[in-house]
N, C-alpha and C positions, 0 to 999 in steps of 0.2 A: 472833400477825400482826406482821409486815415495819414498821420504823419508818417507809419511806416510800408504806406501807399506810394505815396511819396517820394519818399526816399528809395524804395526799390525800384519806381519809373528811372529816376535819377543816377542808380546803379547800372539800370540795364543801358540806360544811352550810353552811362562812361565804354559799359563793359564792350561795345560794338566798335570800337576805336580801339582796343587792346591788341598792340604789336609786342607783347613779352615772352613769345614763343614764336619760332616759325611757323608754327601750324594756323594761325591767320591767313599765311598765303595760299594755300591750297583751301581754304573748307569755303563752302558759300556766304557763313555766317558767324557770329558770334549765337548758340543757343543758352539763353541765359534761364534763368528756374521760371516758375511759373507756378500760382496757386494762392489762395487767402491770404493776405500780408499778416494775420495775425492768427496764422494755422499750429494748431497744436501739435501736428506732427511737420516733419520734413524726412523725404527721401533724398536718399543721396546715391546719383548712381555714377557711372563711368563715367562718359563721353557720349557725348551724340550719337545716332549713327548715321547712316546713307538717308534715312528718311528724314530723321529729326536736323538734318543740316542742310536738309532742303523746306522742310515747314516753318525752320525758325521755331520748333515748340519741343520739351522734352517726354521722350517717350510715346511718340506714333504712330513707331513704326511698328514690327512684327516682336520687339521686346515688349514694348508698353501693350500691347493685345492681353499676351500674357499677363502681363502686370495688372491690367485691369479685371483679368479673368480673379487671378488672387486677390486683389482686395477686395472685391464683391464676395469674393468665399468665404475673407475673414470677418467678412462685416465693417470694410471701412468705403466710407463714399468716398471717392476719388477727388471730390470736390469742396473737401473741408481739407484737404491735404496741400502742403506746397513742395513742389517735385522739383528737383533741380541734378545737375550733376556735378564731378571736383572738376572734368576737366570741361572747358567751355566751345571747343571747338573741335572738330571731327578728326580724329586722324587714322588715315587710311592708306591702303596702298592700290594703286591703279594698276587693272589688271585687263587690258582691251578696256570694254567701254564698263566694266564693272569696278567698283572702289570697294576693298577690301578692308575690313575693320582690323586696327594697329592699335594691339594696346598702348596705351601713353604710358612715356616714362616720367622717373622721377622731377625732372623739370621743369616738365608739361606739368605735372602735379603742383608744384612749388609756384608757377609763373601763376596758375589760376587760383592759388587758395586766397589771394586777396579777395576773390570774387565772391568766394564762397563763405568767408570771414565778415563778411557786409551782407548777406544773406542771413545768415544766421543772428551777427547781432539785428538785423531789423525786423526779420521775424519772430526772433525770440520761442522759439517751439518746444515745447515742454518735452518730447522727446524727438527722438531721429530712429532710424533706421538707415544702414548702409548696406548697398544693394551692391555688392562683388568685392573681390579683392584690392582691386582698387581705390572705390569707394571706402573699404576701410582703412586702408592704410594712408591717405591722404587726412582722414582726421586723427587716426591712433598711430601712425606710426610704421615705419618699416618692417617692425619684426610682428606687425599682426599678421595672425592665419586664421581667416575664417574657418578653417576645418576645427580650430580648439575651442571658437567659445562662440560659433554660430547658433541664433536662436535664442542667447542669453542675454539678460537685461547689465549691462557694463553702465557706470556712474561715468559719465564724462564731462567733466567741464560745469558740472551742475547740471548737469541734464541725463536724461535715462535713455542708453543707445541701443537697438537692438544691431548684429549683424549679419544677414543674410545672402543669399546667393545672388545674383544678377540674372534678371527672366531669363536674359539669353544663353547662360549657362545652360538651360532646359530644352531650348531651340536646337543647342548644338550634340545634346546627349542623344543618345541612341533613339528613335521612337518608340520601340516595345518598355524604353524606362520611362518615359516622358509624365505621363499619369501620375509615377509615385514620386517623380522628384516635384512637381506641380504640387500635389499634396504636401511635400514637405514645405516648401514655400509659403504656401496658405500656414501650415502649422505655424511657421514664424512670425509671419503678420499677424496671425492671432495670440502672440503674445505680445505685439505693439500694439494691437487693438485693447487688450486690459491696461496699458499705460493711460489711455486716453483720460483728461482730467474731466 
């Protein structure tokens, strides 16, 4: 087993006991990143959703299916990518028997930052893509605006980073605009694909 893989396994085990913010109290489990321990690309999403919280894996719900489609169309094999989230527990609001997504706050992002920093340190990806505003702000700071830099290559801490939208934004948009929104996400991911070493 490679050193990075051993390190990620240890970090994953440690993260399962995280109580740095209140989200652990109602979440089913910590949803840690997954993928090759020496991936060339890391995708950073916002937080686990309902399906991810239950499965314990990132991007396995409806947004994950959109992401899989976009990655395939952009020529990126999901199997070569390390996928994680800025926040490791599902933040939601209970409505009857449904758990509705609630955007993580700054304190949640800060509480989870050591886990994300650990993943970055161990995987050492040459390129990153942030999926959505929360992920972008987690790495680029509170002044980050996705509309200003979407699809552009930004130099960040010795790596190349491309911000794009979260796949769930496509699902939340009007049905008649989904094909165009997916095409735009694919276009951004093709920029990412061009960064492959």
